C-alpha positions as CSV (number, residue, x, y, z in Angstrom):
1,M,57.9,61.5,85.3
2,K,61.2,60.2,84.1
3,L,62.0,56.3,84.6
4,S,65.3,54.7,84.1
5,S,65.1,51.9,81.6
6,F,65.7,49.4,84.5
7,E,62.6,50.5,86.2
8,I,60.5,50.5,83.1
9,K,61.5,46.8,82.4
10,R,61.0,45.9,86.0
11,R,57.4,47.5,85.9
12,I,56.7,45.6,82.5
13,L,57.6,42.2,83.9
14,R,55.8,43.1,87.3
15,K,52.8,43.9,85.3
16,M,53.0,41.0,83.1
17,A,53.6,38.6,86.2
18,R,50.6,40.1,88.1
19,H,48.4,39.5,85.4
20,N,49.9,35.9,84.9
21,Y,50.9,36.3,81.3
22,W,53.2,33.2,81.2
23,G,53.4,30.9,78.1
24,G,50.2,30.4,76.6
25,K,48.2,33.3,78.3
26,H,49.4,36.5,76.3
27,T,48.3,40.3,75.7
28,A,48.4,42.4,73.0
29,F,51.8,44.2,72.6
30,D,50.2,47.7,72.6
31,N,48.5,47.0,76.0
32,I,51.7,46.8,77.8
33,S,52.3,50.5,77.7
34,K,48.7,51.2,79.3
35,G,49.3,52.4,82.8
36,F,52.5,54.1,82.3
37,P,52.5,58.0,81.7
38,K,51.6,58.5,78.1
39,E,54.8,60.7,77.5
40,I,56.9,57.4,78.0
41,W,55.0,55.1,75.9
42,K,57.5,55.2,73.2
43,E,60.4,54.2,75.6
44,V,58.1,51.4,76.9
45,R,57.8,50.0,73.8
46,K,61.4,50.1,73.1
47,E,62.4,48.3,76.4
48,L,59.8,45.7,75.5
49,E,61.4,45.2,72.3
50,K,64.7,44.7,74.2
51,L,63.1,42.2,76.4
52,V,62.0,40.3,73.6
53,K,65.5,40.3,72.1
54,Q,66.9,39.0,75.2
55,G,64.2,36.0,75.3
56,I,62.6,37.0,78.4
57,V,59.4,38.0,76.7
58,I,58.0,36.1,73.8
59,K,56.1,37.3,71.0
60,K,53.1,35.4,69.6
61,P,51.7,36.6,66.2
62,T,47.9,36.1,66.0
63,G,45.3,37.0,63.5
64,Y,44.2,39.9,65.5
65,G,47.7,41.3,65.9
66,L,50.9,40.8,67.6
67,H,50.7,39.3,71.4
68,V,53.7,38.8,74.0
69,S,54.0,36.6,77.1
70,L,56.4,36.1,79.6
71,N,59.0,33.0,78.9
72,V,58.6,30.3,81.6
73,R,62.1,29.2,81.1
74,M,63.3,32.4,82.4
75,K,61.1,32.6,85.4
76,S,63.9,32.8,88.1
77,E,65.8,35.6,86.2
78,I,62.1,37.3,85.9
79,E,61.5,37.0,89.4
80,K,65.0,38.1,90.5
81,T,64.4,41.4,88.2
82,I,60.9,42.0,89.9
83,F,61.9,41.3,93.5
84,D,65.5,42.8,93.7
């Protein structure tokens, strides 16, 4: 199964929004790739890093590993990506 980079980004954002990972609620960086086919986990992590660089996803270092959440300030852009 081969997905485009846009489709991977869309699925990442959709998954995080569905689980309500906004602002203070976050999940482990490695949990995002779960639910995707195992052969594309590497691409999922690369696309997640790109979303962090764009400011759409926020990194939160914790004592038990790196966590991520959606940037509330980018909500309209995130929803546009998810629903278009």
